[in-house]
C-alpha positions in Angstrom: 123.7 69.7 54.0 119.6 69.5 54.0 117.1 69.7 56.7 116.8 65.8 56.5 120.2 65.4 57.1 120.2 67.2 60.1 120.6 66.3 63.6 118.9 68.0 66.4 119.1 67.6 70.1 115.9 68.9 72.3 116.7 68.7 76.0 114.1 69.0 78.6 115.3 68.8 82.3 113.3 66.8 84.0 110.9 68.6 86.8 113.3 71.4 86.7 112.0 73.9 89.2 111.5 70.7 91.9 114.7 68.9 90.7 116.6 72.5 92.0 114.7 72.9 95.1 115.8 69.0 96.1 119.3 70.2 95.2 118.8 73.4 97.8 117.0 71.0 100.0 118.2 67.8 100.0 116.1 66.6 103.1 113.0 66.5 100.4 114.7 64.4 98.2 112.3 61.5 97.2 109.4 63.0 98.9 106.2 64.6 96.7 106.9 68.2 96.0 105.1 71.3 94.5 106.5 74.5 93.6 104.2 77.5 93.0 101.3 78.5 95.0 101.3 78.9 99.2 100.5 76.3 102.1 97.3 78.1 102.6 96.4 76.3 99.6 95.9 79.2 97.2 97.1 79.6 93.7 98.2 76.7 90.9 101.0 74.2 91.2 104.0 75.2 88.6 106.1 72.6 88.6 105.6 69.2 90.4 108.2 66.2 91.1 107.5 62.8 89.9 107.1 61.7 93.5 103.8 63.8 93.5 102.7 63.2 90.2 102.4 59.7 91.4 99.4 61.2 93.4 98.3 62.3 90.4 99.2 66.1 91.0 100.5 68.0 87.9 101.0 71.7 86.9 98.1 73.9 86.1 96.6 72.0 89.1 94.9 74.2 92.2 97.2 73.8 95.1 94.0 73.2 97.2 93.7 70.4 95.0 97.4 69.3 95.0 96.9 69.0 98.8 93.5 67.1 98.8 95.4 64.2 97.0 98.5 64.6 98.7 98.2 65.9 102.1 102.0 65.3 103.3 103.2 66.9 100.0 106.0 70.1 100.2 104.4 73.3 99.0 107.2 75.4 98.4 107.2 78.9 96.8 108.7 80.0 93.3 112.5 81.2 93.3 112.5 82.4 90.0 116.2 83.8 90.5 117.8 80.7 91.1 115.6 79.0 88.8 117.4 81.1 85.6 120.6 81.1 87.4 120.8 77.4 86.6 119.7 77.8 83.8 122.0 80.2 82.3 124.8 78.1 83.3 123.0 74.5 81.6 122.9 77.0 78.5 126.4 78.2 78.9 127.5 74.4 79.1 125.4 73.8 75.6 127.3 76.1 74.0 130.5 74.4 75.1 129.5 71.5 72.5 127.7 73.9 69.8 127.4 77.7 68.6 123.9 76.6 67.2 122.3 76.2 70.7 118.3 78.2 70.9 116.5 78.2 74.6 112.8 77.1 74.0 112.1 78.1 77.9 113.7 78.1 81.2 114.2 74.6 81.3 114.2 73.4 77.6 116.6 74.2 75.0 117.3 73.0 71.1 121.0 71.9 69.7 121.9 71.6 66.4 124.4 68.9 66.7 125.1 67.9 63.1 128.6 69.1 63.1 129.4 66.4 65.8 127.6 63.2 65.0 128.0 62.0 62.0 125.6 58.9 62.6 122.6 58.1 64.8 124.4 56.2 66.5 127.0 58.5 67.1 123.8 60.7 68.3 122.9 58.5 70.7 126.6 58.0 72.4 126.6 62.2 72.6 123.4 62.3 74.3 124.6 59.8 76.6 127.5 61.6 77.4 126.0 65.5 78.3 123.8 63.1 80.4 125.8 62.1 82.2 127.8 65.5 81.9 124.6 67.4 83.4 124.0 64.6 86.0 127.6 65.1 87.3 128.3 69.0 87.3 124.6 69.8 87.9 123.1 66.6 90.0 120.1 67.0 87.7 118.7 64.5 85.1 117.0 65.1 81.7 115.3 63.6 79.0 117.1 64.0 75.5 115.2 63.7 71.9 116.6 63.7 69.1 115.5 63.9 65.5 116.0 65.3 62.1 114.2 68.8 62.8 113.4 70.5 65.8 109.2 68.9 65.8 110.4 65.5 66.1 113.4 66.1 68.5 110.9 67.7 70.4 108.5 65.3 70.2 110.9 62.6 71.3 112.2 63.8 74.3 108.7 63.7 75.5 108.1 60.4 74.6 110.2 58.3 78.0 110.1 60.6 80.8 111.9 61.3 83.2 115.5 60.4 81.9 114.6 59.5 78.8 116.4 59.3 75.7 114.8 58.6 72.5 115.2 58.9 68.4 112.9 59.9 66.6 113.8 59.9 62.4 111.1 59.0 59.5 110.8 55.4 59.3 109.8 55.8 62.9 106.9 57.7 62.6 104.8 54.2 61.7 105.4 52.7 65.2 105.9 55.9 67.6 104.5 58.6 67.0 101.2 57.8 64.2 100.0 56.2 67.0 99.7 58.3 70.0 96.3 60.8 70.5 96.1 63.3 68.5 96.3 66.2 70.6 99.7 65.4 71.7 101.4 66.5 68.7 103.6 69.5 69.4 101.4 72.6 68.0 98.2 71.1 67.9 95.9 73.3 71.4 92.9 71.9 73.2 90.4 73.5 71.4 92.0 72.6 67.7 92.1 68.7 69.0 88.6 68.6 69.6 87.6 69.3 66.5 90.2 67.2 64.6 88.4 64.5 66.7 85.0 65.5 66.0 85.8 65.0 62.2 87.5 61.8 63.0 91.4 62.7 63.0 91.5 60.7 67.0 95.3 60.0 66.3 98.2 61.3 64.7 98.3 58.6 61.8 94.8 59.7 61.7 96.1 63.7 60.8 99.2 62.3 58.8 96.8 60.4 55.8 93.9 62.8 55.8 93.6 64.7 52.6 95.5 68.4 52.9 92.6 70.4 50.9 89.7 68.9 52.9 91.9 70.2 56.0 92.7 73.7 54.4 89.4 73.9 53.6 88.6 73.4 57.2 91.4 75.6 59.2 92.8 77.3 56.6 96.8 77.3 55.9 96.9 75.8 59.2 95.4 72.5 58.1 98.0 72.3 55.5 100.7 72.9 59.1 98.6 69.9 60.6 99.3 67.8 58.4 103.5 68.3 57.9 103.7 67.9 61.4 102.0 64.9 61.4 104.2 63.5 58.8 107.1 65.0 61.0 107.8 67.9 58.1 109.1 71.2 60.3 111.7 73.2 58.0 112.4 75.4 61.3 116.4 75.9 61.9 117.6 76.0 65.2 118.7 79.8 65.5 121.3 80.7 68.0 121.1 83.8 70.0 123.3 85.4 67.5 121.0 84.8 65.1 117.8 87.0 66.0 114.7 87.2 63.6 114.3 90.6 61.5 110.6 90.7 62.3 108.5 88.6 64.6 105.1 88.0 62.7 101.7 85.7 62.7 98.7 85.8 61.1 96.1 83.7 60.8 93.1 82.7 58.1 89.7 82.2 59.4 87.6 79.7 58.1 84.9 82.0 57.2 85.6 85.9 56.2 85.3 87.5 59.1 83.0 90.8 59.3 82.2 91.5 62.5 84.1 94.4 64.4 84.0 92.8 67.6 85.4 89.0 66.4 88.2 91.3 64.0 89.1 93.2 67.2 89.4 90.7 69.2 91.8 88.2 67.0 93.9 91.2 66.8 94.5 91.3 70.1 95.5 87.3 70.4 97.7 88.2 67.5 99.8 91.1 68.9 99.6 89.6 72.2 101.3 86.5 70.7 103.7 88.2 68.8 104.2 90.4 71.8 105.6 87.3 73.7 107.7 86.1 71.2 109.4 89.7 70.7 109.9 89.5 75.0 111.5 85.8 74.8 113.8 87.2 71.8 114.7 90.1 74.4 114.2 92.4 71.9 112.2 95.7 71.5 110.7 97.1 67.9 110.1 100.0 66.3 107.7 99.2 63.6 103.5 98.0 64.1 102.3 96.3 60.3 98.7 95.1 59.8 98.1 92.7 57.5 94.8 92.2 55.4 93.5 90.0 53.3 89.6 90.2 51.6 87.7 87.4 50.6 88.4 88.9 47.1 92.0 88.3 47.8 92.8 92.0 48.0 95.8 92.2 50.0 97.1 95.2 52.3 99.2 95.6 54.4 99.9 99.4 56.6 102.6 99.7 59.4 103.4 102.3 61.9 106.6 103.3 63.2 106.8 104.2 67.5 108.3 106.9 69.3 110.1 104.8 71.3 111.1 101.3 70.6 109.2 98.7 72.9 107.7 95.0 73.6 104.7 96.1 76.0 101.2 94.4 75.0 99.5 97.1 75.0 101.1 99.7 73.1 101.8 97.5 70.3 97.8 96.4 70.2 97.0 100.1 70.7 98.8 100.4 67.4 97.5 97.4 65.3 94.3 98.3 66.2 94.6 101.9 64.9 96.0 100.8 62.4 92.6 98.3 61.1 91.0 101.1 62.4 92.1 103.7 59.7 91.9 100.9 56.7 89.2 98.7 57.3 86.3 99.7 55.4 84.0 96.6 56.7 85.0 94.6 54.0 84.8 90.5 55.1 88.7 89.6 56.3 89.9 86.3 55.3 93.2 86.6 56.9 94.8 89.0 59.5 98.0 89.4 60.3 100.3 91.6 63.0 104.5 92.0 62.5 106.9 93.6 64.3 109.9 94.9 62.7 112.6 97.3 63.2 114.1 95.1 66.0 117.3 96.1 68.3 118.2 94.1 71.7 116.8 95.0 74.8 120.3 95.6 76.4 119.9 99.1 73.9 117.2 99.9 76.5 113.8 101.1 76.3 113.6 104.8 76.2 110.7 106.0 78.8 108.2 108.9 78.2 109.3 112.2 80.3 105.7 111.5 81.4 104.4 108.3 81.5 101.0 106.6 80.7 100.1 105.1 83.9 98.2 102.8 81.3 101.8 101.7 80.4 102.9 100.9 83.9 99.6 98.4 84.2 100.0 97.2 80.8 103.8 95.9 82.3 102.6 94.3 84.9 99.9 92.4 83.1 102.8 91.5 80.9 105.1 90.2 83.4 102.3 88.3 85.1 101.4 86.3 82.1 105.0 85.8 81.2 105.8 84.4 84.1 102.7 82.0 84.2 103.3 81.1 80.9 106.9 80.0 81.7 105.9 77.6 84.3 103.0 76.1 83.1 102.7 76.6 78.8 101.6 78.8 76.6 98.2 77.9 76.6 98.2 78.2 80.6 96.0 81.7 80.4 94.6 83.9 78.1 93.1 87.4 77.9 89.9 87.3 78.6 88.4 89.7 75.7 90.0 86.9 73.0 88.0 84.5 74.5 85.3 86.5 75.3 85.3 86.7 71.3 86.0 83.4 70.6 88.6 84.2 68.7 91.3 82.3 70.4 93.0 79.9 67.8 96.3 79.1 65.9 98.0 81.5 64.0 100.8 80.9 61.8 104.4 82.2 62.2 106.2 83.9 60.3 
């Protein structure tokens, strides 16, 4: 069956952390709740209940600001162990329906329902059953998006929250997707949205009709992806946990060739952070780090280094990538830079620790955990490493 004929669900639990807290504390049900920060007003909001959102409170907002908007808001600490336990139960339920379940975050998952749903009407019936089951078994509400691929299913699940059910097929794009602001398209970050609006592409429909060659000149290979996404095209398959990738890579083509070392090393850190975050999400370790360089004359080289011990620590992998770049870049203008991790193994196999661990490694591990926790709660764009912000190298890369 072709990708166009597939039926994909994206299941998104509504205000998940707050909803679990309401399960555990029925006395809070229906009241404005925020999870994250502390009662003294420090920290940021991880999740806001829908009752709290009516006061203008949202994820990522400082707790002090939330309290100013709603003085009676209930502030609860993050109980990640509890949320992960409920998430595991939900994923186990999804796997009773189809073996093709891909957890996207602690409260989201893609399901390939092609083998069960024989038509879009049948898919809607299945979605209604899933929503009823989740409410009956877990006491939680969910929004379900249905589409022919992961991208459209993801966009559909966010269109009618909370407790929504939306089908988004190719024929639905002109009415349902294209009128939306361009920054609502999944995969587009704030900086890219600002640039697109500056060049007259304010809606997803504007982007869908834009010339590919124009955007490619402006954004590199990412420009072609933007047009494809706006037209609902996505070739990514739903990968179950048994279908682990053999490698994880990310690369970026620069709008203008780079010859400044600080900017290039800043991009290298951004790429290293991106692939390592994905590596930890997959619960895997890597042994080999590869750096790819394409120069202004399109000459391309790849250089690899195999680590003594498998790792998922961003600092270790970035240092290996930086050494490769320092050894093999002679100052020629660079058109494309990429980092790929291979020699992957399950994290359950364990990480072999050095006899005399480097204090830097301990610091890197703590930093990775802190960043992962923030991104898991607030989204991948919620926090960035200062080095690549200062060098202006935050940007979009292309997964490989």
